[in-house]
C-alpha positions in Angstrom: -128.9 -44.9 -0.2 -131.8 -42.4 0.1 -133.8 -41.3 -2.9 -133.2 -37.6 -3.4 -135.4 -35.4 -5.6 -135.0 -31.8 -6.5 -137.4 -29.4 -8.2 -135.4 -26.6 -9.7 -135.1 -24.0 -12.5 -132.0 -23.5 -14.7 -131.5 -19.9 -13.6 -131.8 -20.3 -9.8 -128.5 -19.7 -7.9 -129.9 -21.5 -4.8 -130.7 -24.6 -7.0 -127.1 -24.5 -8.2 -125.8 -24.4 -4.6 -128.0 -27.3 -3.5 -126.8 -29.4 -6.4 -123.2 -28.5 -5.7 -123.5 -29.8 -2.2 -125.1 -33.0 -3.3 -122.5 -33.5 -6.0 -119.7 -32.8 -3.6 -121.0 -35.7 -1.5 -121.4 -37.9 -4.6 -125.2 -38.2 -3.9 -127.3 -39.1 -7.0 -130.5 -37.2 -7.4 -133.4 -36.7 -9.7 -133.7 -33.1 -10.9 -137.0 -31.8 -12.3 -136.8 -28.4 -14.0 -140.1 -26.8 -13.4 -139.5 -24.3 -16.2 -139.1 -27.1 -18.7 -141.9 -29.1 -17.2 -144.4 -26.5 -15.9 -147.0 -29.1 -14.9 -144.5 -30.4 -12.3 -144.6 -27.1 -10.4 -148.1 -28.0 -9.2 -146.9 -31.5 -8.2 -144.0 -29.8 -6.3 -146.4 -27.4 -4.5 -148.7 -30.3 -3.6 -145.8 -32.4 -2.2 -144.0 -29.7 -0.3 -146.4 -26.9 0.2 -144.1 -24.2 -1.3 -143.9 -22.6 -4.7 -140.2 -21.5 -4.6 -137.3 -23.5 -5.9 -135.4 -25.5 -5.0 -137.7 -27.9 -3.3 -135.8 -30.9 -2.0 -137.1 -34.3 -0.9 -135.2 -37.1 0.7 -137.1 -40.4 0.7 -140.3 -38.4 -0.1 -139.8 -36.3 3.0 -139.9 -32.5 2.2 -136.6 -31.0 3.4 -137.3 -27.5 2.1 -134.9 -25.4 0.0 -131.2 -24.8 -0.2 -131.0 -23.1 3.2 -132.6 -26.0 4.9 -130.3 -28.5 3.1 -127.2 -26.6 4.2 -128.5 -26.3 7.8 -128.8 -30.1 7.9 -125.2 -30.3 6.7 -124.0 -27.9 9.3 -125.9 -29.7 12.0 -124.3 -33.0 10.9 -127.7 -34.5 10.1 -127.6 -34.6 6.3 -125.3 -37.7 5.9 -127.6 -39.8 8.1 -130.7 -38.7 6.2 -128.9 -39.6 3.0 -127.5 -42.9 4.2 -124.5 -41.7 2.3 -120.8 -42.0 1.9 -120.9 -43.5 -1.5 -122.7 -43.1 -4.8 -122.4 -41.4 -8.1 -123.2 -37.7 -8.5 -125.6 -36.7 -11.2 -129.1 -36.0 -12.3 -132.0 -37.8 -13.9 
C-alpha cells in the first residue's frame, strides 16, 4: 500500500473532500494540520511548491490538491498509484 500524506487545515472544504475520497476507498493517510503545526506549512511548500491546502503526496510524489486527486480518480489512475483495494481509513 502506498504512503499517503496530506497537509490540510480544519476549515478547508477541499481538504474535507480529499479526505472523504480517501476514506471511501479505505486508504490510510497521515494528515498534518498546518494551522495547528504552522512550521509544517514551510515543509509542505518546500516539498510540493505550493502554499494552498490540501497538498497531497503519494509515496512522496506531489499529487497536488483536491482537484488533482479527483482527476486521478476520474481517469482511473488513483487506485494504481495507491496500490489499493484494502486498508483501514483514518488519519495519523
